[in-house]
C-alpha positions as CSV (number, residue, x, y, z in Angstrom):
1,M,20.8,-5.3,36.1
2,P,20.6,-5.2,32.2
3,P,23.6,-6.6,30.3
4,R,26.2,-3.9,29.4
5,T,27.3,-5.3,26.1
6,R,27.4,-2.9,23.1
7,A,24.8,-5.0,21.3
8,A,22.3,-4.8,24.3
9,T,22.8,-1.0,24.6
10,Y,22.1,-0.6,20.8
11,A,19.0,-2.9,21.2
12,R,17.7,-0.8,24.1
13,R,18.2,2.4,22.1
14,R,16.4,1.0,19.1
15,T,13.5,-0.1,21.2
16,R,13.2,3.5,22.7
17,R,13.4,5.0,19.2
18,M,10.8,2.7,17.8
19,A,8.5,3.3,20.7
20,K,8.7,7.2,20.2
21,V,7.1,7.2,16.8
22,E,4.0,5.7,15.2
23,H,4.5,3.1,12.5
24,D,1.5,2.5,10.2
25,L,2.7,0.0,7.7
26,T,0.2,-2.9,7.5
27,G,0.9,-6.4,6.6
28,A,-1.2,-6.0,3.5
29,Q,0.8,-2.9,2.4
30,W,4.0,-4.7,2.9
31,E,2.8,-7.6,0.7
32,A,1.8,-5.1,-1.9
33,L,5.2,-3.4,-1.8
34,Q,7.0,-6.7,-2.3
35,Q,4.8,-7.6,-5.3
36,A,5.1,-4.1,-6.8
37,W,8.9,-4.1,-6.6
38,G,9.3,-7.8,-7.5
39,G,12.6,-8.1,-5.6
40,C,15.1,-5.9,-3.9
41,A,14.4,-2.2,-4.6
42,Y,18.1,-1.5,-4.9
43,C,19.8,-4.3,-6.9
44,G,16.7,-6.1,-8.2
45,H,17.8,-9.5,-6.7
46,A,14.9,-11.7,-5.8
47,P,16.0,-13.9,-2.9
48,D,14.6,-17.5,-2.7
49,G,14.1,-18.7,0.8
50,A,15.4,-15.9,3.1
51,G,12.8,-13.4,1.7
52,L,13.1,-9.6,1.5
53,Q,13.6,-7.3,4.5
54,K,11.9,-4.0,5.3
55,D,14.3,-1.2,4.6
56,T,13.5,2.4,5.5
57,I,14.6,5.1,3.0
58,L,15.0,7.5,5.9
59,P,16.5,5.3,8.6
60,I,14.7,5.0,12.0
61,S,17.9,6.3,13.7
62,R,17.5,9.6,11.7
63,G,13.7,10.0,12.3
64,G,12.2,7.7,9.8
65,R,9.2,5.5,10.4
66,Y,7.8,2.2,9.0
67,T,5.3,3.8,6.6
68,L,4.3,3.1,3.1
69,S,6.2,6.0,1.8
70,N,9.4,5.3,3.7
71,V,9.8,1.5,3.3
72,V,11.0,-0.6,0.4
73,P,11.9,-4.2,0.1
74,A,15.6,-5.0,0.2
75,C,17.6,-8.1,0.1
76,R,19.7,-8.9,3.2
77,S,23.0,-7.8,1.5
78,C,21.7,-4.4,0.5
79,N,19.9,-3.8,3.8
80,A,23.0,-4.7,5.8
81,S,25.3,-2.6,3.5
82,K,23.1,0.4,3.6
83,C,22.8,0.3,7.4
84,N,21.6,3.7,8.7
85,T,23.0,5.7,5.7
86,E,20.6,8.0,3.7
87,V,19.6,6.2,0.5
88,V,21.1,8.6,-2.1
89,T,24.5,8.8,-0.3
90,W,24.6,5.0,-0.1
91,M,23.5,4.5,-3.8
92,R,26.3,6.9,-4.9
93,R,28.8,5.1,-2.9
94,K,27.7,1.8,-4.4
95,K,27.5,3.3,-7.9
96,L,23.8,2.4,-8.3
97,D,21.3,4.5,-10.4
98,E,19.7,6.7,-7.7
99,R,17.5,8.6,-10.2
100,A,16.0,5.4,-11.5
101,F,15.3,4.2,-7.9
102,L,13.7,7.5,-6.8
103,V,11.5,7.6,-9.9
104,R,10.4,4.0,-9.5
105,Q,9.8,4.5,-5.8
106,A,7.6,7.5,-6.5
107,T,5.7,5.6,-9.3
108,T,5.2,2.6,-7.0
109,L,4.0,4.7,-4.2
110,R,1.6,6.6,-6.4
111,A,0.2,3.3,-7.8
112,L,-0.3,1.9,-4.4
113,T,-2.0,4.9,-2.9
114,S,-4.2,5.9,-5.8
115,P,-7.8,4.6,-5.8
116,G,-8.4,1.6,-8.0
117,P,-10.6,1.7,-11.1
118,D,-13.4,-0.2,-9.3
119,T,-14.0,2.7,-6.8
120,G,-15.6,4.9,-9.6
121,S,-13.4,7.9,-8.7
122,D,-11.3,9.8,-11.2
123,T,-7.7,8.4,-11.1
124,G,-6.1,11.7,-12.4
125,T,-5.3,10.5,-15.9
126,T,-3.1,12.7,-18.0
127,T,-5.4,13.1,-21.0
128,G,-5.9,16.9,-20.5
129,T,-9.5,16.6,-19.5
130,T,-10.8,17.5,-16.0
131,H,-13.4,15.9,-13.9
132,P,-16.8,18.0,-13.9
133,D,-16.6,18.4,-10.2
134,D,-12.9,19.5,-10.2
135,T,-12.8,23.1,-9.1
136,T,-9.0,23.3,-9.2
137,G,-8.5,22.5,-12.9
138,P,-8.0,24.9,-15.7
139,A,-10.9,27.3,-16.3
């Protein structure tokens, strides 16, 4: 018979939630995220030995997954404080700059998902020119 402690019950629930969804964050993507942020995504602290933890913007308990677009590196303090609160609500409560975080998260995500210059593809620069094969651009 499984233990009936509160911690064991929550652990079983988390295991079931995690098994229901597909998580596609690779180790290489996690390393790239940590380097792109350079520390905690929320407070900017760069912990020494303990390292950064994966924190989901939309918590697993609210339907989030470990994907490149939903995970940011967080220090232990911020991750524990945020718990399963939505990121904007938590940042307002902590009086952190939510707009700066959201803009940086979008910029970082765009940089990590855009093709590199060595692929030879158009990276979508904002010079006002369009690629010759682009049929969706201005006519």
